[in-house]
TIDREN-525488 format. One line per 3 residues: their letters; for each residue y, z, x of N, C-alpha, C. Coordinates in nm, 2 decimals. Example, Ala and Ser with C-alpha at 12.3 -4.5 7.8 and 13.67 -1.06 7.14 Angstrom:
2
as = -0.57 0.78 1.32 -0.45 0.78 1.23 -0.33 0.78 1.32 ~ -0.22 0.71 1.28 -0.11 0.71 1.37 0.00 0.79 1.29
! end
This chain:
233
mna = 16.69 9.88 8.54 16.64 10.01 8.51 16.69 10.10 8.63 ~ 16.78 10.21 8.59 16.85 10.33 8.67 16.73 10.43 8.72 ~ 16.74 10.50 8.81 16.65 10.61 8.87 16.62 10.70 8.75
mnk = 16.71 10.73 8.69 16.66 10.84 8.56 16.58 10.79 8.46 ~ 16.60 10.63 8.46 16.49 10.58 8.32 16.38 10.55 8.40 ~ 16.34 10.53 8.53 16.25 10.52 8.59 16.17 10.63 8.60
lra = 16.23 10.76 8.64 16.17 10.88 8.61 16.09 10.91 8.49 ~ 16.19 10.88 8.36 16.14 10.93 8.25 16.01 10.84 8.21 ~ 15.99 10.71 8.25 15.88 10.60 8.24 15.78 10.66 8.30
rrg = 15.79 10.73 8.45 15.67 10.78 8.51 15.63 10.90 8.43 ~ 15.70 11.00 8.39 15.69 11.09 8.31 15.59 11.08 8.19 ~ 15.64 10.97 8.13 15.57 10.94 8.00 15.44 10.88 8.00
gip = 15.42 10.80 8.14 15.28 10.76 8.15 15.20 10.85 8.18 ~ 15.24 10.95 8.27 15.11 11.06 8.32 15.04 11.12 8.19 ~ 15.11 11.16 8.10 15.01 11.22 7.96 14.92 11.12 7.92
rvm = 14.96 11.01 7.92 14.88 10.90 7.86 14.74 10.87 7.95 ~ 14.76 10.87 8.08 14.66 10.85 8.19 14.57 10.97 8.18 ~ 14.64 11.09 8.17 14.56 11.22 8.15 14.45 11.22 8.02
avl = 14.52 11.17 7.93 14.46 11.16 7.79 14.33 11.07 7.81 ~ 14.35 10.95 7.88 14.24 10.86 7.88 14.13 10.92 7.97 ~ 14.16 10.99 8.09 14.06 11.05 8.14 14.00 11.18 8.10
lal = 14.08 11.25 8.03 14.00 11.36 7.94 13.90 11.33 7.86 ~ 13.93 11.19 7.77 13.88 11.12 7.70 13.71 11.09 7.76 ~ 13.74 11.05 7.87 13.63 10.99 7.95 13.53 11.08 7.98
iav = 13.59 11.19 8.04 13.53 11.32 8.06 13.45 11.37 7.95 ~ 13.51 11.38 7.83 13.45 11.45 7.73 13.32 11.35 7.68 ~ 13.35 11.22 7.69 13.23 11.13 7.65 13.12 11.16 7.75
mlv = 13.14 11.17 7.86 13.05 11.19 7.98 12.95 11.34 7.94 ~ 13.04 11.41 7.92 12.98 11.55 7.89 12.89 11.54 7.76 ~ 12.93 11.47 7.67 12.86 11.46 7.54 12.73 11.37 7.59
iia = 12.73 11.27 7.68 12.61 11.21 7.72 12.51 11.29 7.78 ~ 12.58 11.36 7.88 12.48 11.47 7.95 12.41 11.57 7.86 ~ 12.48 11.61 7.76 12.45 11.72 7.68 12.34 11.67 7.56
lps = 12.35 11.52 7.54 12.27 11.49 7.43 12.10 11.51 7.45 ~ 12.04 11.51 7.57 11.91 11.53 7.55 11.88 11.66 7.55 ~ 11.96 11.77 7.60 11.95 11.91 7.56 11.95 11.94 7.44
lqs = 12.06 11.88 7.34 12.08 11.91 7.20 11.96 11.85 7.15 ~ 11.91 11.74 7.19 11.78 11.67 7.10 11.66 11.76 7.12 ~ 11.65 11.83 7.25 11.53 11.91 7.28 11.55 12.03 7.20
fse = 11.69 12.09 7.20 11.68 12.22 7.11 11.66 12.17 6.97 ~ 11.71 12.06 6.91 11.67 12.03 6.77 11.54 12.01 6.72 ~ 11.46 11.96 6.83 11.33 11.93 6.79 11.25 12.07 6.81
rsq = 11.29 12.16 6.90 11.22 12.26 6.93 11.26 12.36 6.80 ~ 11.39 12.38 6.74 11.40 12.44 6.63 11.33 12.39 6.49 ~ 11.31 12.24 6.48 11.25 12.20 6.37 11.09 12.24 6.39
ria = 11.05 12.23 6.51 10.90 12.27 6.51 10.87 12.42 6.48 ~ 10.97 12.50 6.53 10.96 12.64 6.49 10.97 12.68 6.37 ~ 11.08 12.60 6.29 11.09 12.62 6.14 10.96 12.56 6.06
ceq = 10.89 12.46 6.11 10.75 12.41 6.06 10.65 12.52 6.07 ~ 10.64 12.56 6.20 10.55 12.68 6.22 10.57 12.79 6.11 ~ 10.68 12.83 6.09 10.70 12.94 6.01 10.66 12.91 5.87
ala = 10.72 12.78 5.81 10.66 12.73 5.68 10.52 12.72 5.66 ~ 10.47 12.67 5.76 10.30 12.68 5.77 10.23 12.80 5.76 ~ 10.28 12.89 5.82 10.24 13.02 5.83 10.25 13.09 5.70
sar = 10.35 13.08 5.62 10.37 13.13 5.49 10.27 13.03 5.38 ~ 10.25 12.92 5.41 10.15 12.85 5.34 10.01 12.90 5.36 ~ 9.99 12.91 5.49 9.87 12.98 5.52 9.84 13.10 5.45
dgl = 9.93 13.20 5.45 9.94 13.35 5.40 9.89 13.30 5.24 ~ 9.96 13.23 5.17 9.92 13.20 5.01 9.78 13.15 5.02 ~ 9.73 13.07 5.11 9.61 13.00 5.07 9.48 13.16 5.09
iie = 9.53 13.22 5.21 9.45 13.35 5.24 9.44 13.43 5.10 ~ 9.56 13.48 5.07 9.58 13.54 4.94 9.49 13.50 4.82 ~ 9.50 13.36 4.78 9.44 13.31 4.67 9.30 13.33 4.71
yfn = 9.23 13.30 4.83 9.10 13.30 4.86 9.03 13.44 4.82 ~ 9.12 13.55 4.88 9.04 13.68 4.86 9.09 13.75 4.71 ~ 9.15 13.65 4.65 9.17 13.71 4.49 9.08 13.65 4.41
tfq = 8.99 13.53 4.47 8.89 13.46 4.38 8.75 13.45 4.47 ~ 8.77 13.47 4.57 8.66 13.48 4.69 8.57 13.33 4.67 ~ 8.65 13.23 4.63 8.58 13.11 4.62 8.65 13.01 4.71
ags = 8.59 12.94 4.78 8.66 12.84 4.88 8.74 12.72 4.80 ~ 8.68 12.68 4.69 8.73 12.58 4.60 8.74 12.46 4.67 ~ 8.81 12.34 4.61 8.82 12.21 4.66 8.95 12.20 4.73
tqd = 8.98 12.10 4.79 9.08 12.06 4.84 9.21 12.04 4.73 ~ 9.17 11.99 4.62 9.29 11.99 4.52 9.31 12.13 4.46 ~ 9.21 12.23 4.47 9.24 12.35 4.43 9.33 12.41 4.54
amn = 9.32 12.38 4.67 9.42 12.45 4.75 9.56 12.39 4.75 ~ 9.55 12.27 4.70 9.66 12.20 4.69 9.75 12.27 4.56 ~ 9.69 12.28 4.45 9.73 12.34 4.33 9.79 12.49 4.39
tld = 9.72 12.57 4.47 9.76 12.69 4.50 9.89 12.68 4.58 ~ 9.91 12.58 4.66 10.04 12.57 4.75 10.13 12.53 4.65 ~ 10.12 12.48 4.55 10.24 12.44 4.47 10.27 12.53 4.38
vvm = 10.19 12.66 4.37 10.25 12.76 4.32 10.31 12.85 4.40 ~ 10.25 12.88 4.53 10.32 12.98 4.61 10.43 12.91 4.69 ~ 10.43 12.77 4.69 10.54 12.71 4.77 10.58 12.56 4.69
par = 10.65 12.60 4.59 10.69 12.46 4.49 10.76 12.36 4.58 ~ 10.79 12.38 4.69 10.85 12.25 4.75 10.74 12.22 4.90 ~ 10.65 12.22 4.85 10.51 12.18 4.92 10.52 12.05 5.00
pni = 10.58 11.92 4.93 10.60 11.81 5.00 10.71 11.80 5.12 ~ 10.80 11.93 5.12 10.90 11.91 5.23 10.87 12.07 5.28 ~ 10.76 12.09 5.32 10.73 12.23 5.40 10.78 12.19 5.55
cps = 10.74 12.08 5.62 10.78 12.06 5.75 10.94 12.01 5.73 ~ 11.01 12.06 5.80 11.18 12.01 5.81 11.19 11.89 5.85 ~ 11.10 11.82 5.93 11.08 11.69 6.02 11.06 11.60 5.90
ggt = 10.98 11.64 5.77 10.93 11.56 5.70 10.77 11.51 5.73 ~ 10.71 11.59 5.82 10.59 11.58 5.85 10.47 11.60 5.74 ~ 10.38 11.50 5.72 10.28 11.53 5.61 10.20 11.65 5.64
vyl = 10.20 11.74 5.54 10.10 11.85 5.56 9.96 11.83 5.51 ~ 9.86 11.85 5.59 9.71 11.82 5.55 9.66 11.95 5.52 ~ 9.56 11.96 5.44 9.44 12.08 5.42 9.33 12.06 5.48
vrg = 9.30 12.14 5.59 9.18 12.13 5.67 9.10 12.25 5.64 ~ 8.96 12.26 5.59 8.88 12.39 5.57 8.82 12.43 5.69 ~ 8.83 12.56 5.71 8.81 12.62 5.85 8.67 12.65 5.84
ang = 8.63 12.74 5.93 8.49 12.78 5.96 8.46 12.89 5.84 ~ 8.56 12.96 5.81 8.54 13.08 5.70 8.56 13.02 5.57 ~ 8.58 12.88 5.55 8.59 12.85 5.39 8.74 12.84 5.37
ife = 8.82 12.90 5.43 8.98 12.88 5.38 9.04 12.79 5.44 ~ 9.10 12.70 5.36 9.18 12.59 5.40 9.30 12.64 5.50 ~ 9.31 12.56 5.60 9.42 12.57 5.70 9.53 12.45 5.69
pvc = 9.65 12.48 5.66 9.79 12.37 5.65 9.80 12.33 5.81 ~ 9.82 12.18 5.81 9.81 12.11 5.94 9.93 12.01 5.90 ~ 10.02 12.02 6.02 10.15 11.92 6.01 10.10 11.82 6.08
glh = 10.13 11.70 6.03 10.09 11.54 6.10 10.18 11.53 6.22 ~ 10.30 11.59 6.24 10.40 11.58 6.32 10.39 11.68 6.45 ~ 10.36 11.78 6.40 10.35 11.94 6.48 10.22 11.99 6.50
apd = 10.11 11.95 6.47 10.01 12.01 6.51 9.96 12.02 6.64 ~ 9.93 12.13 6.70 9.91 12.13 6.86 9.81 12.05 6.92 ~ 9.72 12.03 6.81 9.59 11.94 6.83 9.60 11.79 6.84
ekq = 9.64 11.73 6.96 9.68 11.60 6.94 9.59 11.50 6.88 ~ 9.45 11.53 6.91 9.34 11.45 6.85 9.32 11.46 6.72 ~ 9.33 11.60 6.66 9.31 11.62 6.51 9.42 11.55 6.44
rcr = 9.54 11.58 6.52 9.68 11.52 6.46 9.64 11.36 6.43 ~ 9.60 11.29 6.54 9.58 11.15 6.51 9.47 11.12 6.43 ~ 9.37 11.20 6.41 9.26 11.17 6.30 9.32 11.18 6.17
lna = 9.38 11.30 6.16 9.43 11.32 6.00 9.55 11.22 5.96 ~ 9.64 11.17 6.07 9.74 11.06 6.01 9.66 10.92 6.00 ~ 9.56 10.91 6.07 9.48 10.78 6.08 9.43 10.76 5.93
sra = 9.34 10.88 5.91 9.27 10.87 5.80 9.38 10.87 5.66 ~ 9.49 10.92 5.68 9.57 10.92 5.55 9.64 10.80 5.54 ~ 9.66 10.74 5.65 9.73 10.60 5.65 9.64 10.48 5.60
rel = 9.49 10.51 5.64 9.41 10.40 5.57 9.41 10.42 5.43 ~ 9.40 10.55 5.39 9.38 10.57 5.23 9.53 10.49 5.18 ~ 9.63 10.54 5.22 9.76 10.46 5.19 9.73 10.27 5.18
les = 9.69 10.26 5.30 9.69 10.11 5.29 9.60 10.05 5.21 ~ 9.48 10.11 5.18 9.36 10.05 5.07 9.43 10.06 4.94 ~ 9.50 10.16 4.93 9.59 10.19 4.76 9.67 10.05 4.75
slt = 9.76 10.02 4.87 9.86 9.93 4.87 9.80 9.78 4.86 ~ 9.66 9.77 4.94 9.61 9.64 4.92 9.54 9.61 4.77 ~ 9.50 9.73 4.71 9.44 9.69 4.58 9.54 9.66 4.50
kak = 9.67 9.70 4.52 9.79 9.66 4.45 9.82 9.53 4.46 ~ 9.82 9.47 4.57 9.86 9.36 4.62 9.77 9.26 4.59 ~ 9.64 9.29 4.59 9.52 9.19 4.54 9.56 9.15 4.40
kks = 9.61 9.24 4.32 9.63 9.20 4.16 9.74 9.07 4.16 ~ 9.82 9.08 4.27 9.92 8.96 4.26 9.88 8.84 4.34 ~ 9.79 8.89 4.46 9.77 8.75 4.54 9.62 8.78 4.61
aea = 9.55 8.67 4.63 9.43 8.66 4.68 9.42 8.70 4.81 ~ 9.53 8.65 4.86 9.56 8.67 5.05 9.62 8.81 5.06 ~ 9.58 8.86 5.18 9.62 9.00 5.22 9.74 8.98 5.27
pqs = 9.85 9.06 5.26 9.98 9.07 5.29 9.97 9.06 5.47 ~ 10.09 8.97 5.51 10.07 8.98 5.67 10.10 9.15 5.73 ~ 10.18 9.22 5.63 10.23 9.33 5.66 10.25 9.42 5.54
vqi = 10.18 9.55 5.57 10.18 9.65 5.47 10.28 9.75 5.50 ~ 10.40 9.81 5.43 10.45 9.95 5.46 10.39 10.06 5.39 ~ 10.36 10.17 5.46 10.32 10.29 5.43 10.43 10.39 5.45
aln = 10.41 10.49 5.37 10.50 10.61 5.41 10.43 10.74 5.47 ~ 10.45 10.75 5.59 10.38 10.88 5.65 10.47 10.95 5.75 ~ 10.46 11.07 5.73 10.53 11.17 5.83 10.67 11.16 5.80
gql = 10.72 11.10 5.68 10.87 11.11 5.65 10.90 10.97 5.71 ~ 10.83 10.87 5.77 10.86 10.75 5.79 10.79 10.63 5.75 ~ 10.86 10.53 5.76 10.78 10.40 5.71 10.71 10.33 5.83
ldc = 10.59 10.31 5.80 10.48 10.26 5.91 10.44 10.13 5.89 ~ 10.45 10.02 5.96 10.40 9.87 5.93 10.25 9.88 5.96 ~ 10.19 9.83 5.88 10.04 9.80 5.90 10.03 9.63 5.91
alv = 10.02 9.59 6.02 10.01 9.44 6.04 9.88 9.38 6.03 ~ 9.87 9.28 5.96 9.73 9.21 5.94 9.69 9.15 6.09 ~ 9.57 9.15 6.12 9.53 9.09 6.24 9.38 9.01 6.21
dka = 9.35 8.91 6.29 9.23 8.83 6.25 9.12 8.89 6.38 ~ 9.16 8.96 6.47 9.05 9.03 6.55 9.09 9.16 6.58 ~ 9.01 9.23 6.66 9.03 9.37 6.69 9.13 9.38 6.79
vrl = 9.21 9.48 6.80 9.31 9.48 6.87 9.26 9.57 7.01 ~ 9.33 9.50 7.12 9.26 9.58 7.26 9.36 9.69 7.27 ~ 9.31 9.80 7.20 9.37 9.93 7.22 9.25 10.02 7.20
rrg = 9.24 10.11 7.30 9.13 10.21 7.30 9.20 10.37 7.31 ~ 9.31 10.38 7.35 9.38 10.50 7.35 9.51 10.48 7.30 ~ 9.60 10.59 7.33 9.72 10.59 7.28 9.83 10.50 7.36
tat = 9.95 10.46 7.27 10.02 10.35 7.33 10.09 10.38 7.46 ~ 10.10 10.50 7.50 10.16 10.53 7.61 10.06 10.47 7.73 ~ 9.96 10.44 7.72 9.86 10.40 7.82 9.85 10.22 7.82
snd = 9.93 10.16 7.72 9.93 10.02 7.70 10.08 9.96 7.74 ~ 10.07 9.84 7.78 10.18 9.76 7.83 10.23 9.69 7.70 ~ 10.16 9.68 7.61 10.18 9.57 7.48 10.22 9.65 7.38
yeg = 10.22 9.80 7.35 10.24 9.86 7.24 10.33 10.00 7.28 ~ 10.40 10.03 7.19 10.47 10.16 7.22 10.50 10.23 7.07 ~ 10.53 10.37 7.09 10.53 10.45 6.96 10.39 10.46 6.89
iva = 10.44 10.44 6.75 10.32 10.45 6.66 10.29 10.31 6.61 ~ 10.15 10.26 6.62 10.12 10.14 6.55 10.01 10.17 6.48 ~ 10.00 10.03 6.37 9.88 10.04 6.30 9.86 9.89 6.26
fyg = 9.70 9.85 6.25 9.67 9.71 6.23 9.56 9.72 6.13 ~ 9.54 9.59 6.06 9.42 9.62 5.99 9.37 9.48 5.98 ~ 9.24 9.44 5.95 9.17 9.32 5.91 9.07 9.32 5.80
vag = 9.05 9.21 5.72 8.99 9.22 5.62 8.84 9.13 5.62 ~ 8.72 9.18 5.56 8.61 9.10 5.57 8.62 8.96 5.55 ~ 8.56 8.88 5.62 8.52 8.74 5.60 8.66 8.66 5.67
egd = 8.77 8.73 5.73 8.85 8.68 5.78 8.85 8.68 5.94 ~ 8.89 8.57 6.00 8.89 8.58 6.16 8.74 8.61 6.20 ~ 8.75 8.73 6.30 8.64 8.80 6.35 8.58 8.90 6.28
fpv = 8.61 8.90 6.17 8.56 9.02 6.09 8.44 8.96 5.98 ~ 8.33 9.04 5.99 8.23 8.98 5.93 8.22 9.05 5.78 ~ 8.16 8.99 5.68 8.14 9.07 5.56 8.02 9.14 5.58
kgv = 8.03 9.29 5.60 7.94 9.38 5.62 8.00 9.53 5.58 ~ 7.94 9.57 5.49 7.98 9.72 5.46 8.06 9.70 5.32 ~ 8.14 9.59 5.30 8.23 9.56 5.20 8.23 9.42 5.14
kag = 8.29 9.39 5.07 8.31 9.24 5.00 8.40 9.18 5.08 ~ 8.40 9.04 5.07 8.48 8.95 5.14 8.62 9.00 5.07 ~ 8.74 9.00 5.18 8.85 9.02 5.13 8.90 9.16 5.11
ely = 8.81 9.25 5.14 8.82 9.41 5.13 8.86 9.45 5.29 ~ 8.92 9.56 5.29 8.96 9.61 5.42 8.82 9.64 5.49 ~ 8.81 9.59 5.62 8.70 9.62 5.69 8.73 9.68 5.81
yfi = 8.87 9.66 5.85 8.91 9.73 6.00 9.04 9.77 6.00 ~ 9.05 9.87 6.08 9.18 9.96 6.04 9.19 10.03 6.21 ~ 9.32 10.02 6.26 9.35 10.08 6.38 9.47 10.16 6.36
yad = 9.49 10.30 6.43 9.60 10.37 6.41 9.62 10.44 6.54 ~ 9.72 10.43 6.60 9.74 10.47 6.74 9.88 10.52 6.76 ~ 9.88 10.67 6.78 10.02 10.72 6.84 10.03 10.71 6.99
edh = 10.14 10.77 7.06 10.14 10.76 7.19 10.03 10.84 7.29 ~ 9.97 10.92 7.20 9.87 10.99 7.29 9.71 10.93 7.26 ~ 9.70 10.91 7.14 9.54 10.86 7.11 9.54 10.75 7.00
cai = 9.42 10.73 6.99 9.39 10.64 6.88 9.28 10.65 6.78 ~ 9.27 10.60 6.66 9.14 10.61 6.59 9.13 10.47 6.52 ~ 9.00 10.45 6.54 8.96 10.31 6.49 8.83 10.32 6.37
wra = 8.87 10.25 6.25 8.79 10.26 6.15 8.73 10.11 6.13 ~ 8.59 10.10 6.11 8.51 9.98 6.05 8.44 10.01 5.94 ~ 8.42 9.93 5.85 8.35 9.95 5.72 8.21 10.00 5.74
ddg = 8.15 9.94 5.83 8.01 9.95 5.88 7.98 10.05 5.97 ~ 8.09 10.12 6.05 8.04 10.20 6.15 8.14 10.33 6.15 ~ 8.23 10.35 6.04 8.30 10.46 6.02 8.43 10.47 6.16
wtg = 8.45 10.60 6.17 8.56 10.63 6.27 8.51 10.66 6.40 ~ 8.58 10.58 6.52 8.56 10.58 6.65 8.72 10.59 6.71 ~ 8.71 10.58 6.85 8.84 10.58 6.91 8.85 10.73 7.00
day = 8.94 10.73 7.08 8.93 10.84 7.18 8.99 10.98 7.10 ~ 9.04 10.93 6.98 9.07 11.06 6.92 8.96 11.13 6.85 ~ 8.85 11.07 6.85 8.72 11.13 6.81 8.62 11.16 6.92
qy = 8.66 11.15 7.06 8.57 11.21 7.16 8.61 11.33 7.20 ~ 8.52 11.40 7.22 8.54 11.55 7.25 8.50 11.59 7.40
! end
């Protein structure tokens, strides 16, 4: 290869090296920016949810002052269906919207993902999860006498696995305080199986349920109702 060809080879190689370096730099910049972009996205979704809930709240207040009747939870849901036809999609993140009666009798819409009161959020999600679990167990019981090892329920736009256990889970607070669990978890036990007695319900029926998010947990027993740090004030 003569001197001219070597010079051309070097000149041809420089752009390729630069392209690789630029690509690596671009990847690094994206990796660095991802947390900020995610934080911005979460903040935007939270704000959008708050605005949607404010509209729902206004609709419930107007309806209340039109009738001067508190009504039932179903009445409040019917009102939202009128003022906000897309009620199931109020939260842009898919959060389940609950209706909580305030001290003045007017229902307040609360998001299962974005409610500022962490304990209230855990209580609402736990109660809804238990209702969905019981409904699924009733259907499953028609097909088999044995409780399923795991039941999937839809909550806050996600599928949540409720795993069958034969004794109480050693979890008294949120999963962030535990080395054994992370994220959102749910477990259930049936009366007459394992350590769970036949008390308050018939054998084979739901006796024990625990729901925990990162911050708090809620525990339900058929003979004792709800406990857990989400219920501690």
